[in-house]
C-alpha positions in Angstrom: 19.4 -17.5 -53.6 20.8 -19.6 -50.8 18.5 -22.6 -49.7 18.7 -21.8 -46.2 17.3 -18.3 -46.8 13.7 -19.8 -47.6 13.3 -21.7 -44.4 14.8 -18.9 -42.2 12.1 -16.5 -43.5 9.4 -19.0 -42.8 10.8 -19.8 -39.3 11.0 -16.0 -38.5 7.4 -15.9 -39.7 6.4 -18.5 -37.3 8.0 -17.1 -34.4 6.3 -13.5 -34.9 3.1 -15.5 -35.5 3.6 -16.9 -32.4 4.6 -14.0 -30.5 1.3 -12.1 -31.7 -0.9 -14.9 -30.4 0.5 -15.1 -27.5 0.5 -11.2 -26.7 -2.8 -11.6 -27.7 -3.9 -14.2 -25.5 -1.5 -12.5 -22.2 -4.0 -9.4 -22.9 -7.2 -11.7 -23.2 -6.3 -13.3 -19.6 -4.3 -10.5 -17.8 -7.8 -10.4 -15.5 -7.4 -14.1 -14.7 -4.0 -14.1 -14.1 -4.6 -11.2 -11.5 -7.4 -12.8 -9.7 -5.4 -15.9 -9.7 -2.4 -13.8 -8.0 -4.6 -12.4 -5.4 -6.0 -15.9 -4.4 -2.3 -17.2 -4.1 -1.4 -14.5 -1.6 -4.9 -14.8 0.3 -4.2 -18.9 0.4 -0.6 -17.8 1.9 -2.2 -15.7 4.7 -4.8 -18.0 6.4 -2.0 -21.4 5.5 -1.3 -20.9 9.3 -4.5 -21.1 10.6 -5.3 -24.1 8.2 -2.1 -25.8 9.1 -2.6 -25.5 12.8 -6.4 -26.8 12.6 -5.1 -29.5 10.3 -2.2 -30.7 12.6 -4.8 -31.4 15.1 -6.5 -33.9 13.0 -9.4 -31.9 11.2 -9.3 -32.3 6.9 -7.7 -29.4 5.3 -11.1 -29.1 3.5 -13.1 -28.3 6.4 -10.7 -26.4 8.1 -10.1 -23.9 5.0 -14.0 -24.0 4.7 -14.3 -22.8 8.3 -11.4 -20.2 8.2 -13.3 -18.7 5.0 -17.0 -18.8 6.9 -15.5 -16.7 9.4 -13.8 -14.2 7.6 -17.3 -14.1 5.9 -19.4 -13.6 8.8 -17.2 -11.2 10.0 -17.2 -9.1 7.1 -20.6 -9.3 6.4 -21.6 -8.6 9.8 -19.9 -5.3 9.6 -21.1 -4.5 6.4 -24.5 -5.1 7.8 -24.1 -2.7 10.7 -22.3 0.1 8.8 -24.9 -0.1 5.8 -27.7 0.2 9.1 -25.7 3.0 10.2 -25.8 4.4 7.0 -28.8 4.4 6.1 -30.2 6.1 9.3 -27.9 9.1 8.4 -28.9 9.4 5.2 -32.5 9.5 6.7 -31.6 12.5 8.9 -29.6 14.2 6.7 -32.5 14.4 4.2 -34.8 15.5 6.7 -32.7 18.1 7.7 -31.7 19.1 4.4 -34.5 21.7 3.8 -33.0 23.9 6.9 -29.4 23.5 6.4 -30.2 25.2 3.2 -32.3 27.7 5.0 -29.2 28.7 7.0 -27.3 29.1 3.6 -29.6 30.9 2.0 -30.2 33.4 5.0 -26.0 33.7 5.6 -26.0 34.6 1.8 -29.0 36.9 2.0 -27.4 38.8 4.8 -23.8 38.8 4.2 -24.3 39.9 0.0 -27.8 41.8 0.7 -29.5 39.4 -1.3 -33.2 38.6 -1.2 -32.8 34.4 -2.4 -35.6 32.0 -1.3 -35.6 28.4 -1.0 -38.6 27.6 -3.3 -37.1 30.0 -6.0 -33.9 28.0 -5.7 -36.3 24.6 -5.8 -37.8 25.6 -8.9 -34.7 27.2 -11.0 -32.8 23.7 -10.0 -36.1 21.1 -11.3 -36.1 23.5 -14.8 -32.6 23.4 -15.8 -31.5 21.7 -18.5 -28.4 19.8 -16.9 -30.4 18.2 -14.0 -32.8 16.9 -17.0 -29.3 15.5 -18.7 -28.2 13.9 -15.9 -31.4 12.2 -15.2 -31.3 11.3 -19.0 -27.8 9.9 -18.6 -28.2 8.1 -15.2 -31.1 6.3 -16.6 -29.0 4.9 -19.4 -26.1 4.1 -17.6 -27.6 1.8 -15.1 -27.5 -1.3 -17.4 -23.8 -0.2 -17.1 -23.4 0.1 -13.4 -25.7 -3.5 -13.3 -23.0 -5.2 -15.3 -20.2 -3.8 -13.6 -21.7 -5.1 -10.4 -22.0 -8.4 -11.6 -18.7 -7.9 -12.9 -17.3 -7.6 -9.7 -18.9 -10.3 -7.5 -17.8 -12.7 -10.4 -14.4 -11.5 -9.7 -14.9 -11.7 -6.2 -16.3 -15.3 -6.1 -13.4 -16.3 -9.2 -10.6 -15.2 -6.4 -12.1 -17.1 -3.5 -12.7 -20.2 -5.6 -8.9 -20.1 -6.1 -7.7 -19.5 -3.1 -9.9 -21.9 -1.3 -8.3 -24.5 -3.9 -5.0 -23.2 -3.2 -5.3 -23.2 0.8 -6.9 -26.9 0.7 -4.5 -28.8 -1.6 -1.9 -26.9 -0.7 0.3 -29.9 0.2 -0.8 -31.4 -3.5 0.0 -28.3 -5.1 3.4 -28.7 -3.4 4.2 -32.3 -4.2 3.3 -31.8 -7.6 5.7 -28.8 -8.2 8.1 -30.8 -6.3 7.7 -33.9 -8.7 8.8 -31.7 -11.8 12.3 -31.0 -10.5 15.2 -32.9 -9.3 15.8 -33.3 -4.7 18.0 -30.1 -4.5 15.6 -27.7 -6.1 12.7 -29.6 -4.4 13.9 -28.0 -1.1 14.7 -24.5 -2.4 10.8 -24.7 -3.7 9.9 -25.7 -0.3 12.0 -23.1 1.6 10.8 -20.3 -0.7 7.0 -21.4 0.2 7.5 -21.4 3.8 9.4 -18.2 3.4 6.1 -16.8 1.3 4.0 -17.7 4.1 5.7 -15.9 6.7 6.2 -12.6 5.0 2.6 -12.5 4.0 1.6 -13.0 7.8 3.8 -10.7 8.9 2.4 -8.2 6.5 -0.9 -9.0 7.6 -0.2 -8.4 11.1 1.2 -4.9 10.0 -1.6 -3.8 8.4 -4.0 -5.2 11.5 -1.7 -3.3 13.9 -1.8 0.2 11.3 -5.5 -0.5 11.6 -5.9 -1.0 15.1 -3.9 2.3 15.8 -5.9 4.6 13.0 -9.1 3.1 14.4 -8.1 4.0 18.2 -7.0 7.4 16.8 -10.0 9.0 14.6 -12.6 7.2 17.7 -10.4 9.6 20.0 -11.6 12.0 17.7 -14.8 11.4 17.3 -15.9 11.1 20.7 -14.6 14.4 21.3 -16.6 16.2 18.6 -19.2 14.3 19.8 -19.9 12.5 16.3 -22.4 9.3 16.9 -21.6 5.9 16.1 -18.0 6.7 16.7 -16.8 3.0 17.4 -18.3 1.9 14.1 -17.0 4.9 12.0 -13.4 4.2 13.7 -13.4 0.6 13.2 -14.3 1.6 9.0 -11.6 4.2 8.9 -9.0 1.6 10.6 -10.2 -1.5 8.1 -10.5 0.7 4.9 -7.5 2.9 4.8 -5.3 -0.3 5.4 -6.8 -2.9 3.4 -8.0 -1.1 0.3 -4.7 0.7 -1.4 -4.6 3.7 -3.1 -8.3 5.0 -2.7 -8.7 3.5 0.9 -7.7 6.5 2.8 -10.0 8.9 0.7 -13.1 6.2 1.1 -12.4 6.0 5.0 -12.1 9.6 5.3 -15.6 10.6 3.4 -17.7 8.6 5.8 -16.8 10.2 8.7 -16.9 13.5 7.3 -20.1 13.2 5.9 -21.6 12.1 9.5 -20.0 14.7 11.2 -21.5 17.4 8.6 -24.8 16.6 9.6 -23.8 17.6 13.3 -21.8 20.8 12.7 -20.5 21.7 9.2 -17.4 22.8 10.9 -17.1 19.3 12.4 -16.6 17.9 9.4 -13.3 20.5 8.5 -11.7 19.2 12.1 -12.3 15.2 10.7 -10.5 16.6 7.2 -7.8 17.9 9.0 -7.0 15.0 11.2 -7.5 12.5 8.3 -4.7 14.5 6.4 -2.5 14.8 9.5 -2.8 11.6 10.3 -2.2 10.0 6.9 0.9 12.3 6.8 2.1 10.7 10.0 1.0 7.1 9.0 3.0 7.1 5.2 6.2 8.9 6.5 6.6 7.6 10.2 4.4 4.6 11.5 3.6 2.4 8.2 7.8 2.1 7.6 8.5 1.4 10.7 6.2 -1.3 11.4 6.2 -2.9 8.1 10.2 -2.9 8.3 10.2 -4.7 11.5 6.9 -7.4 10.5 8.3 -7.9 7.0 12.2 -7.0 7.8 12.7 -4.7 4.6 14.1 -1.4 4.8 11.5 1.2 4.9 12.6 2.8 1.9 12.4 -0.6 0.1 8.9 -1.1 1.5 8.2 2.3 -0.1 9.4 1.7 -3.5 8.1 -1.4 -3.8 4.5 -0.2 -3.3 5.2 2.4 -6.0 5.9 0.0 -8.5 3.7 -2.7 -7.4 1.4 0.3 -8.1 2.5 1.4 -11.4 2.3 -2.6 -12.6 -0.8 -3.8 -11.7 -2.4 -0.8 -9.9 -4.6 -1.4 -6.6 -3.9 -5.0 -6.9 0.3 -4.2 -6.9 0.3 -1.9 -3.7 -1.4 -4.7 -2.1 0.8 -7.7 -2.9 4.0 -5.5 -3.3 5.4 -5.6 0.0 5.1 -9.5 0.9 6.5 -10.1 -2.8 9.8 -8.2 -2.5 9.9 -9.2 1.6 9.8 -12.9 0.1 12.5 -12.2 -2.7 14.6 -10.4 -0.5 14.8 -13.5 1.8 14.9 -16.1 -0.7 17.7 -14.5 -2.4 19.4 -13.4 0.8 21.0 -16.7 1.4 22.5 -16.8 -2.3 24.3 -13.5 -1.7 28.1 -14.0 -0.6 29.0 -11.7 2.3 32.5 -10.7 3.3 34.1 -9.4 6.4 33.9 -5.8 6.9 37.0 -3.7 7.4 37.6 -1.9 10.3 37.9 1.5 8.5 36.2 4.2 10.7 34.6 5.5 7.6 32.5 2.5 7.7 31.0 3.2 10.7 30.6 7.0 10.0 33.8 8.8 11.9 36.2 10.6 10.4 39.6 9.1 9.3 42.7 10.3 11.6 44.6 12.8 9.8 42.2 14.5 8.1 43.2 17.8 10.1 46.2 18.0 8.0 44.2 18.6 5.0 42.1 21.0 6.9 44.4 23.0 8.1 46.3 23.3 4.7 42.6 24.3 3.3 42.7 26.9 6.1 45.8 28.0 5.0 45.1 28.5 1.3 41.9 30.5 2.4 43.3 32.6 4.8 46.2 33.7 1.9 48.7 32.2 4.1 52.0 31.1 1.7 53.1 27.3 1.3 55.7 27.1 3.8 53.6 28.0 6.8 50.7 26.0 5.8 53.2 23.1 6.0 54.7 24.3 9.6 51.0 23.8 10.5 50.8 20.5 9.6 54.0 19.6 10.6 52.8 21.0 14.0 49.6 18.8 13.8 51.0 15.5 13.1 53.9 16.4 15.6 57.3 15.5 13.4 59.5 18.4 12.7 60.7 19.7 9.5 64.4 20.3 8.7 64.3 24.2 7.7 66.2 25.2 4.2 68.6 27.2 6.2 71.3 26.4 8.8 70.3 27.7 12.1 74.0 26.4 13.9 76.0 29.0 15.2 
């Protein structure tokens, strides 16, 4: 046995054990890493406001606290107003549900010539086995729901805590990173940081603009239909559809449909149709144009980055994909060598001169002309003369 073989086997086993340990640790910490990623982009989003306040002499910690407190007050106020509105609508729906049920039963009896009654339907539902099983499963799932809610609150608190540290100690974090690199690399790190702040701010600006357009469009529809609480519902649709990826559109459209149903069931169908049509307009027309202008990336790249981010990290990936790709594209653009573009007309989408000769030849072949006639047409098109094979002199 060679002397190096036992040591190579031990080294291979050690590397395999390290790989397994690292893989296990990564899967255990994937939730924490995603929270840190969200917190980092949130800190980049509020960096301009914190930087302006600190430039006027305010401490960064206090400036960060004021920004977060303002965001918290705005979100809490909106949730409170929306919750009170939703509670009132739910009470009205519960009170009016017997009327809706009676109208449905009356329509079924008139259409299908049946003799159904609301009392019989209620008794059959109360005595059904599926209702009893549903109540039992709901009672056993209360602890699971509570654990999920507490876990979500803990994740939200962790994100805000990390983002507060990233924003308040931003200069210290940059100094720490720069101290580990040579001076030439320090300049690149600071430039990348500045680009990330600009692109993240542009992305949030585009999302806010789309939320405003969506809110105004849905407000007009709800006012035309006479749906109550139209301003609050419009704000709900605009914010939820833009800042909650993947499922935000469905959550945003469900609440206006529910409230419109209490007024008239047909109004709910109108709201559904408008939501679907507007979503297609936003996905294929509005969002690519605004994103390409504010974040400065091609619409196809923006769409592909969202799809890739969703495939990798789910909703979080869809939310941070566009600013991350825009930052990477702007940073790497300085290292890509570019050359002067040739003056060939094909570069600008025009046909090259002389293309009519090939077209004339193709036409001649399709019409069954002989080769000599096709060459004569080419000579006539190019303005040149071809010597004939026969002597025409007297």
